[in-house]
N, C-alpha and C positions, 0 to 999 in steps of 0.2 A: 688468569692469575694476576694478582696485584703485584707490581714490581717497581724497581727503580730502573729508569731507562737512561742509558748512556747515549750521548750524541752519536757515537760510532754506529749504533744500530739504526737510529733514525736516518742518518745520512746514507746508509745503504739502501733505504727505500727510494732514494733519488739517484744515486750514482750507480753506474753500470759496472764499475770495477769490483775487484774482490773475487774470492773463490766461490765456486758453486755452493759450498757448505755455508759460507758466510751469507750468501744471498738467501739460502733456504732458512737459515736461522732467523735472519731479520724479517723475512716474510712470515714465519711462524709466530714471532713475537707480535708483529702488527696484527695478524689474524686473531691472536689470543686477546689482544686489547679490545678489538672491535667486537668479536663474536661472543666473548664471555662477559662483556659489559664490565670490564675491569678498569682499574685506575693505574695510570703511569705516574709515579712520583719522579720529580726532577729537582736537582739543586737549583738555587736561585741564579746561577751563572749559565744555566742550560740554554736559554734563548740567545744569550750573547755568543755562546759557542756555536750554535746553529747558524746564527746570522754571519759570523766570521767565516765559517767554512763555506756557506752558501755564496757570500759575496766574492770570496777568493776563487771559488770554482767558476762563477760567472765571468770574472775578470780573465781567468786563464782560458775561457772558452770551452771548458769541459761540461758546462751545464747551460742549456738553452733557456731563455727567458720563460718560454711556455712551460717547460719542465719544472722550473723553479716555482712558478705560480701554482701548478698542479700539486707540487710537494707541499707548499704552504697551505693549500686547501686541505690536504690530508692531515697535516699537523693541527689545523684548526678544528678538525672533526674528532680529534682524540681528547678524551677526558684526562687532562694533565692536572696534577696538583703540584704547584711550585712550593718548595720548602724554603721559607724565608729565614730559617735559623742557620742556614749554611754560612753566611758571612759572619755571624756572631761566633761560630765554632772554628773559623779559619785558623786562628792563632792558638787554638788549644787542641781539641781532639783531631781535627783534620790535619794539622801540622804533625801531630804525633803519628798518625797513620802514614802520612807521607814519608816521614823519617823511617818508620819501622819497615815499610814495604818498598821503599825506594820509588815511590810514585810522585808524579807532579801533583801539586796541591789540588788542581782542578779534577784530577782522577780520584784522588783520595776522598774528595767530597762525595763522589758517588758511593764509594765503599762505606763511608761514615753514615750516609743516609740509609743505605740498605741495612747496616748493622743496627742503627737506632730504631728503624721501623720494623725490623725482623721480617723483611721481605726479600725475595730473590732479586738478584742484579742481572739485568740484561746488558751485555757488553760484548763487543767483538775485539776489544783491546786485549792483547795477549798478556801484558804485564798486569793489567787490572784483573783479568780472570785468575791469574796465578795468585795475586794478593787476596782475592776473595776466597779462593780455595784454602789458602793458608789461614785466613781469619775465620773460616767456618761459615762463610756466607754462601748460601745456595745460589747457583746460577740458573737463570730462567731458561 
């Protein structure tokens, strides 16, 4: 399935934490991207968000350098389409969604992208999932 991919799902491919249900969900999303030859859309800030979480995890010692490199190789193998309209919509539709659903703007960007593309949203973020459901956006 073609979808919008939240960083919370991608980071679960690396990190050991989280519930068994979260791990299974993240694994299912990853498998669907690879096996069904689908596209994962991401907002323009996605790589910065991944880099921030990854560097913070390495600094805390919760991610080993070898694991980080493997994770980056997995990411490089995925067909991502970066949406470069995200920043131009930050002060309009993304801000509006942020206000309406009480989301941080970077999370509202995922919701806006899924709405604009009419594709499911893959996320483990509970608030973002609730907002997607309220907005009528299907979850992957």
